[in-house]
C-alpha positions in Angstrom: 108.1 66.5 51.7 111.3 66.9 53.9 110.4 70.6 54.3 107.0 69.7 55.7 108.6 67.3 58.2 111.1 69.9 59.4 108.3 72.5 59.6 106.1 70.2 61.8 109.1 69.2 63.9 109.8 72.9 64.5 106.2 73.5 65.5 106.3 70.6 67.9 109.5 72.0 69.4 107.9 75.4 70.0 104.7 73.8 71.3 106.8 71.8 73.8 108.5 75.0 75.0 105.1 76.7 75.6 103.7 73.6 77.3 106.8 73.7 79.6 106.3 77.4 80.3 102.6 76.7 81.2 103.6 73.8 83.5 106.2 76.0 85.3 103.7 78.8 86.0 101.0 76.4 87.0 103.3 74.4 89.3 104.9 77.5 90.8 101.5 79.0 91.7 101.8 81.9 89.4 98.3 81.5 88.0 98.0 85.1 86.9 101.0 84.8 84.6 99.8 81.4 83.5 96.4 83.0 82.5 98.2 85.9 80.8 100.2 83.5 78.6 97.1 81.5 77.7 95.4 84.8 76.7 98.4 85.8 74.6 98.3 82.4 72.9 94.6 82.9 72.1 95.4 86.4 70.7 98.1 85.0 68.5 95.7 82.4 67.2 97.5 79.5 68.8 100.6 79.9 66.7 103.6 78.9 68.8 106.2 81.3 67.3 103.9 84.3 67.6 103.1 83.4 71.2 106.7 83.3 72.1 107.4 86.7 70.5 104.4 88.2 72.3 105.5 86.6 75.6 109.0 88.0 75.2 107.6 91.5 74.4 105.2 91.3 77.3 108.0 90.2 79.7 110.2 93.1 78.5 107.4 95.7 79.0 106.7 94.3 82.6 110.5 94.4 83.3 110.7 98.0 82.2 107.7 99.0 84.3 109.1 97.2 87.4 112.6 98.7 87.0 111.1 102.2 86.5 108.8 101.8 89.5 111.8 100.6 91.6 114.0 103.5 90.5 111.4 106.2 91.2 110.3 104.7 94.5 114.0 104.9 95.6 114.1 108.6 94.5 111.1 109.3 96.7 111.8 107.1 99.7 115.6 107.5 99.8 116.1 111.3 99.1 119.5 112.8 99.3 119.6 114.3 102.8 121.9 116.9 104.2 124.1 116.1 107.2 123.5 117.8 110.6 126.7 119.8 110.0 125.6 121.1 106.6 122.2 122.1 107.8 123.7 123.9 110.9 126.0 125.8 108.6 123.2 126.8 106.2 121.0 127.9 109.1 123.9 130.1 110.4 124.4 131.6 107.0 120.7 132.4 106.7 120.7 134.0 110.2 118.1 131.5 111.5 120.6 130.5 114.3 122.6 133.1 116.3 125.7 131.2 117.2 126.4 132.9 120.6 122.8 132.5 121.7 122.7 128.9 120.5 125.8 127.9 122.3 124.7 129.5 125.6 121.2 128.0 125.5 120.9 125.0 127.9 120.0 121.8 126.0 120.1 118.1 126.6 121.1 115.7 123.9 118.6 112.9 123.7 118.4 109.4 122.1 115.0 107.8 121.9 114.4 104.2 120.6 112.1 104.1 117.7 109.5 101.3 117.7 111.3 100.1 114.5 114.6 99.6 116.4 116.8 102.5 115.3 117.8 105.6 117.4 116.0 108.9 117.2 118.3 111.8 117.9 116.9 114.9 119.6 117.6 118.0 121.6 115.6 119.0 124.6 115.4 122.5 126.0 113.7 122.3 129.4 112.0 125.2 131.2 112.0 125.0 135.0 108.6 124.7 136.7 106.8 124.3 133.4 104.5 121.6 132.3 104.0 123.0 128.9 106.0 121.6 126.0 106.1 121.6 122.2 107.7 119.3 119.7 109.1 120.5 116.3 109.5 118.2 113.3 111.7 119.5 110.4 111.1 119.2 106.7 112.4 116.5 104.2 116.2 116.4 103.5 116.9 118.7 106.4 117.7 118.1 110.1 116.6 119.3 113.5 118.4 122.6 112.9 115.6 123.6 110.6 113.3 123.8 113.7 115.5 126.2 115.7 114.1 129.4 114.1 110.7 128.6 115.6 111.8 127.9 119.1 112.4 131.4 120.6 108.8 132.5 120.7 107.8 129.3 122.7 110.8 129.5 125.0 109.8 133.1 125.9 106.3 131.9 126.8 107.6 129.2 129.2 107.4 126.2 126.9 109.9 123.4 127.0 111.0 122.6 123.5 111.9 119.3 121.9 113.4 119.1 118.4 114.5 115.9 116.7 115.8 114.4 113.5 113.3 112.4 111.5 114.2 108.9 110.4 116.8 108.8 107.7 117.7 112.4 108.5 120.4 114.0 110.5 121.8 111.7 113.3 118.7 109.5 113.5 118.6 106.0 112.1 116.3 104.5 109.6 117.0 103.5 106.0 114.2 105.4 104.1 111.6 108.1 104.3 107.9 107.2 104.3 106.4 110.7 104.4 104.6 110.2 107.7 103.7 106.5 107.5 106.5 105.4 109.9 107.4 108.9 111.1 104.2 109.2 113.0 105.2 106.3 115.3 108.6 108.0 115.9 106.8 111.2 116.8 104.6 109.3 119.3 107.8 107.8 120.8 109.1 111.4 121.2 105.8 112.6 122.7 105.8 109.6 125.2 109.3 110.5 126.3 108.4 114.1 126.7 105.3 113.4 128.7 107.4 111.3 131.1 110.0 114.0 131.3 107.6 116.9 132.2 
């Protein structure tokens, strides 16, 4: 008889816990989670202990998914980038930049304000009496020095050249890489600056 009383009290205790969980989700506006818990309760046949165990497992799985997603999104949007000095050194070693020619080449260091508030660092190589210009954008993890190897053919044809560091690269600001989503607005800011310049 005492065993049955303890058993029913235990069931009441678990039932109260579940009712409080329901109330929390319903009052906090998390209706999706509220509905998921009700579904889990139905799956477990209304048994309080089984529902709690299923809820804990479900929360653990969701937590693992959220953590994994967060981790890999950081790997993608916050890649390990090389500094301007490192990329310059690599381009010299690969003979993509000829040091003497680079140092003699007239250039203007430019800072353009991104629509998102940070500075975009660039270098401008003007050609006198020319209204032709080209903008180069480097690849991921690199810097504007990756664009230098493509400049010569355009400078010889009378083009002014503008190269710049993408957001979160080189000397430009920005806290992450968006693979073109935000970068396109930075490119537009550079193009607007260049149109006004020529």
